[in-house]
C-alpha positions in Angstrom: -33.4 66.2 13.7 -32.2 68.8 11.2 -31.4 69.1 7.5 -28.2 67.1 8.0 -30.2 64.2 9.4 -32.2 63.9 6.2 -29.2 64.6 4.0 -27.2 61.8 5.6 -30.0 59.4 5.1 -30.6 60.5 1.6 -26.9 60.1 0.6 -26.8 56.7 2.3 -29.9 55.5 0.3 -28.6 57.0 -3.0 -25.2 55.4 -2.5 -26.7 52.0 -2.1 -29.1 52.4 -5.0 -26.2 53.6 -7.2 -24.0 50.7 -6.3 -26.8 48.2 -7.0 -27.7 49.9 -10.3 -24.2 49.4 -11.5 -24.2 45.8 -10.4 -27.5 45.3 -12.3 -25.9 46.8 -15.4 -23.1 44.2 -15.2 -25.5 41.4 -14.7 -27.5 42.5 -17.8 -24.4 42.0 -20.0 -24.0 38.3 -19.0 -25.0 35.8 -21.6 -24.6 32.1 -22.2 -23.1 32.8 -25.6 -19.4 33.9 -25.9 -19.3 37.5 -27.1 -17.4 37.8 -30.4 -14.6 39.9 -28.7 -13.9 37.1 -26.2 -13.7 34.2 -28.7 -10.2 32.8 -28.6 -9.7 33.9 -25.0 -12.3 31.8 -23.3 -13.5 28.4 -24.6 -17.2 27.5 -24.2 -16.7 25.5 -21.0 -14.5 28.1 -19.2 -16.8 30.9 -20.3 -19.9 29.2 -18.9 -17.9 28.7 -15.6 -16.9 32.3 -15.6 -20.4 33.5 -16.1 -21.7 31.3 -13.2 -18.9 32.6 -11.0 -19.7 36.3 -11.8 -23.4 35.7 -11.3 -22.9 34.0 -7.9 -20.6 36.8 -6.8 -23.0 39.4 -7.9 -25.9 37.8 -6.0 -23.8 37.4 -2.9 -22.7 41.0 -3.1 -26.4 42.0 -3.4 -27.3 40.0 -0.2 -24.3 41.2 1.9 -24.6 44.8 0.7 -28.3 44.8 1.5 -27.7 43.5 5.0 -25.1 46.2 5.6 -27.4 48.9 4.1 -30.4 47.9 6.2 -28.4 47.9 9.4 -26.8 51.3 8.8 -30.1 52.8 7.7 -31.9 51.6 10.8 -29.1 53.0 13.0 -29.3 56.3 11.2 -33.1 56.5 11.3 -33.4 55.7 15.0 -30.2 57.6 15.8 -28.4 54.6 17.2 -25.0 56.4 17.0 -26.2 59.1 19.4 -27.6 56.4 21.7 -24.3 54.5 21.8 -22.4 57.8 22.4 -24.7 58.6 25.4 -24.3 55.1 26.9 -20.6 55.2 26.7 -20.5 58.7 28.3 -22.3 57.3 31.4 -19.2 55.3 32.2 -16.3 57.3 30.5 -15.8 61.0 30.6 -12.4 61.5 28.9 -13.0 62.5 25.2 -10.1 60.3 23.9 -11.4 57.2 25.7 -15.0 57.9 24.7 -14.0 58.0 21.0 -11.8 54.9 21.3 -14.6 53.0 23.0 -17.2 54.1 20.5 -15.1 53.2 17.4 -13.9 50.0 19.1 -17.5 48.8 19.6 -18.5 49.6 16.0 -15.4 47.9 14.8 -16.1 44.7 16.7 -19.8 44.8 15.7 -18.8 45.1 12.0 -16.4 42.2 12.3 -19.1 40.0 13.8 -21.6 40.9 11.1 -19.1 40.5 8.2 -17.4 37.3 9.4 -20.1 34.9 8.3 -20.1 36.5 4.8 -16.3 36.3 4.6 -16.4 32.6 5.7 -19.1 31.8 3.1 -17.3 33.6 0.4 -14.1 31.7 1.1 -15.3 28.2 1.8 -18.4 28.0 -0.4 -18.1 30.3 -3.4 -14.3 30.3 -3.8 -14.2 26.5 -2.9 -16.9 25.7 -5.5 -14.9 27.3 -8.3 -11.5 25.8 -7.3 -9.9 29.0 -6.0 -9.7 28.5 -2.3 -6.7 26.6 -0.8 -7.0 27.8 2.8 -8.0 25.5 5.5 -10.4 26.7 8.3 -7.3 26.8 10.6 -5.5 29.2 8.2 -8.7 31.3 7.9 -9.2 31.7 11.7 -5.5 32.4 12.3 -5.7 35.1 9.6 -8.7 36.6 11.3 -7.1 36.7 14.7 -3.8 38.2 13.3 -5.7 40.8 11.2 -7.8 41.7 14.3 -4.7 42.2 16.5 -2.9 44.1 13.8 -5.9 46.4 13.4 -6.2 46.9 17.1 -2.5 47.7 17.7 -1.7 49.8 14.6 -5.2 51.2 14.2 -5.4 52.0 17.9 -2.1 53.9 18.0 -2.8 55.9 14.9 -6.4 56.6 15.9 -5.4 57.7 19.5 -2.9 60.1 18.0 -5.4 61.6 15.6 -8.0 62.1 18.3 -5.4 63.7 20.6 -4.3 66.1 17.8 -7.9 67.2 17.0 -8.7 67.5 20.7 -5.7 69.6 21.7 -4.3 71.5 18.7 -7.3 73.6 17.5 -7.0 75.0 13.9 -3.6 73.4 13.4 -4.7 69.8 14.3 -5.2 68.7 10.7 -1.5 69.6 10.0 -0.3 67.4 12.8 -2.7 64.6 11.7 -1.5 65.0 8.1 2.1 64.7 9.2 1.4 61.5 11.1 -0.6 59.9 8.4 2.1 60.8 5.8 4.9 59.4 7.9 2.9 56.2 8.4 2.2 55.9 4.7 5.8 56.3 3.8 6.8 53.8 6.5 4.4 51.2 5.1 5.5 51.8 1.5 9.1 51.1 2.5 8.6 48.3 5.0 5.2 46.7 4.4 6.7 43.7 2.6 9.4 43.3 5.3 7.2 43.6 8.4 3.5 43.0 7.6 3.5 40.4 4.9 5.6 37.9 6.9 2.9 37.8 9.5 0.7 36.1 7.0 2.9 34.6 4.3 6.4 33.2 3.8 8.6 35.1 1.4 11.7 33.5 0.0 14.3 34.9 -2.4 13.8 33.6 -6.0 16.2 30.8 -6.4 18.9 30.8 -9.0 17.8 29.4 -12.3 16.3 30.2 -15.7 13.6 32.5 -14.4 15.9 34.6 -12.2 18.5 34.8 -15.0 15.8 36.1 -17.4 14.5 38.7 -14.9 18.0 39.9 -14.1 18.9 40.1 -17.8 15.8 42.2 -18.4 16.7 44.4 -15.4 20.1 45.2 -16.9 18.6 46.0 -20.3 16.1 48.4 -18.6 18.8 50.0 -16.4 16.9 48.9 -13.4 18.9 47.9 -10.3 17.0 44.9 -9.0 18.4 42.3 -6.6 15.4 41.8 -4.3 13.2 39.3 -6.0 11.0 37.3 -3.7 8.4 34.6 -4.1 5.4 34.5 -1.8 3.5 31.3 -0.9 0.1 32.6 -2.0 -0.9 29.1 -3.1 -1.7 28.1 0.5 -4.7 30.4 0.4 -5.7 30.7 -3.3 -5.0 29.7 -6.8 -5.2 33.3 -8.1 -1.9 34.8 -9.2 -0.4 38.2 -8.9 2.9 40.2 -8.6 3.6 43.5 -7.1 6.3 46.1 -6.7 7.0 47.8 -3.4 9.5 50.2 -1.8 12.0 52.8 -3.1 15.7 53.0 -3.5 17.5 50.1 -1.9 14.2 49.0 -0.3 12.5 48.3 -3.6 11.4 44.8 -4.1 9.6 42.7 -6.6 7.3 40.0 -5.1 6.0 37.2 -7.3 3.1 34.9 -6.2 4.2 31.3 -6.5 0.9 30.7 -8.5 2.2 33.3 -11.1 5.4 31.3 -11.6 3.4 28.1 -12.0 0.8 29.5 -14.4 3.0 31.6 -16.8 5.9 30.9 -19.1 9.2 32.5 -18.2 8.9 35.2 -20.9 5.3 36.0 -19.7 6.6 36.4 -16.1 9.3 38.8 -17.4 6.7 40.7 -19.4 4.5 41.1 -16.3 7.5 42.3 -14.3 8.5 44.7 -17.1 5.0 46.3 -16.7 5.6 46.7 -13.0 9.1 48.2 -13.6 7.5 50.5 -16.2 5.4 52.0 -13.4 8.6 52.7 -11.5 10.4 54.1 -14.5 7.5 56.3 -15.4 7.4 57.5 -11.8 3.8 56.3 -11.4 4.6 55.0 -7.9 6.0 58.3 -6.8 3.2 60.3 -8.4 0.5 58.1 -6.8 2.1 58.5 -3.4 2.2 62.3 -3.7 -1.4 62.4 -5.0 -2.4 60.2 -2.1 -0.7 62.4 0.4 -2.2 65.6 -1.0 -5.7 63.9 -1.1 -5.3 62.8 2.6 -4.3 66.3 3.6 -7.3 67.8 1.9 -9.6 65.3 3.6 -8.1 65.9 7.1 -8.5 69.6 6.6 -12.2 69.3 5.6 -12.7 66.8 8.5 -11.7 69.4 11.0 -14.9 71.4 10.3 -17.1 68.3 10.9 -15.7 67.5 14.4 -16.9 70.7 16.1 -20.3 70.9 14.4 -23.2 70.5 16.9 -25.7 70.2 14.1 -23.9 67.2 12.7 -23.8 65.6 16.2 -27.5 66.3 16.6 -28.2 64.7 13.2 -26.7 61.5 14.6 -28.6 61.8 17.9 -26.2 63.5 20.3 -25.9 67.1 21.6 -22.1 66.8 22.1 -19.8 67.3 19.1 -17.1 64.6 19.0 -14.4 63.1 16.9 -16.2 59.8 16.4 -19.5 61.3 15.4 -17.8 63.8 13.1 -16.0 60.9 11.4 -19.3 59.2 10.7 -21.0 62.3 9.4 -17.9 63.1 7.3 -17.7 59.6 5.8 -21.3 59.9 4.5 -21.5 63.5 3.5 -18.1 63.4 1.7 -19.0 60.3 -0.3 -20.4 62.2 -3.4 -17.2 64.3 -3.6 -15.1 61.1 -3.0 -16.9 59.5 -6.0 -15.9 62.4 -8.2 -12.3 62.5 -7.0 -12.1 58.7 -7.3 -13.3 58.9 -10.9 -10.4 61.4 -11.7 -7.9 59.2 -9.9 -9.1 56.1 -11.8 -8.8 57.9 -15.2 -5.3 58.8 -14.3 -4.6 55.2 -13.1 -5.8 53.7 -16.3 -3.6 56.1 -18.3 -0.6 54.9 -16.1 -1.5 51.2 -16.9 -1.3 51.9 -20.6 2.0 53.6 -20.2 3.4 50.7 -18.2 2.2 48.3 -20.9 3.8 50.5 -23.5 7.1 50.3 -21.6 7.1 46.5 -21.7 6.2 46.7 -25.4 9.4 48.7 -26.0 11.4 45.6 -25.2 9.5 43.4 -27.6 7.3 41.9 -24.9 3.9 42.8 -26.3 2.9 39.3 -27.3 4.3 37.8 -24.0 2.4 40.4 -21.9 -0.8 39.7 -23.9 -0.4 36.0 -23.3 0.3 36.4 -19.6 -2.7 38.8 -19.1 -5.0 36.3 -20.9 -3.9 33.4 -18.7 -4.2 35.4 -15.5 -7.7 36.6 -16.5 -9.0 33.3 -17.5 -7.4 31.5 -14.6 -9.2 33.9 -12.2 -12.5 33.8 -14.1 -12.4 37.6 -14.5 -15.2 39.5 -16.1 -13.8 40.4 -19.5 -16.9 42.1 -20.7 -17.9 44.5 -17.9 -20.4 47.3 -18.2 -18.6 50.4 -19.7 -20.1 52.7 -17.1 -18.6 50.5 -14.3 -15.3 50.6 -16.1 -15.3 54.4 -16.5 -16.2 55.1 -12.9 -14.6 52.4 -10.8 -11.9 50.5 -12.8 -8.3 51.5 -11.9 -7.1 49.3 -14.8 -8.3 49.1 -18.4 -10.1 46.0 -19.3 -8.2 43.1 -20.8 -9.6 43.7 -24.2 -8.6 47.4 -24.1 -5.1 46.4 -23.1 -4.8 43.8 -25.8 -6.0 46.3 -28.4 -3.4 48.8 -27.2 -0.6 46.3 -27.1 -1.5 44.9 -30.5 -0.8 48.2 -32.1 2.8 48.4 -30.7 
């Protein structure tokens, strides 16, 4: 046991305490009376339902978070990671295989622990409030597909990273950075074509009033858009969304079928105008570049953790390794990650305002406000969150902030 042992435990405890403190601040703002600023958005019945939903989710988060925290804390205190490392090394000597086995066992253990919580959340909480549309069959098929995808893709990427850090010395992080960057670019371009079809059916938006309205707006905005798809999200949930993916000829707008059902045509166009605004303002490109630079910095810092005997000893082993270095890094880097995340969220909220302003330029302010209201109420979103939570963790402004901004356009 050394200073890093106590530091890792301290950060783990403080991180849990901080998370629960912020959740407590959110719970304190809940009230049976509709706040003045929400009148006209929620009616009394819907507001009461929203408050119950948020409270139940908060309690559930406290329970699931506490279980995870207690398990991790016990493992750290009794140096379970070092014990597992030692057990694996009795049967495997190759560093690459040791790390893969170690991470694989932790991955499976985490899946087993989190699965009951995921099932309860889907078929009890989401069912109770009318969101869940998935059957147990769909749920289990999704779990199996997700597991296989994680094992195949995660296993390949992880194996390459371990090999780089094991064989390329001081330059390993550069090779790792190149690999992760290439993978990120590939997923940006082909995620909707390759990964999404494994879980959902995507079909081109059929000809009609909505497609005509979207194409008319695209021409006004000088935005070449032919790939408009509808995803069958309603087979799992009633919640609605839309997203933009890809670059160049690979760019694609994907609409949830629930979005089309819940919003008027002009409101759908306004939501898409917001998404196109992100592209026009180069937010997508800037976010990608920022993410790549951030990943490179993390991989560089990580290289110093992988060879530290003190960090390995803090986790209960005398042998420095990739897998123990990753665990130590994930804990010790978390305070820095919180600060960097804060900066990125501030930037993201600024981008959201700019994308809203872009839609407003085409006279879509009222339509966007209407669409955002419907989406928020339909999903029972917390429209009156704690300001500290918003400042630190929200990547989007609150609905009220966005309405205020759009109302001035």
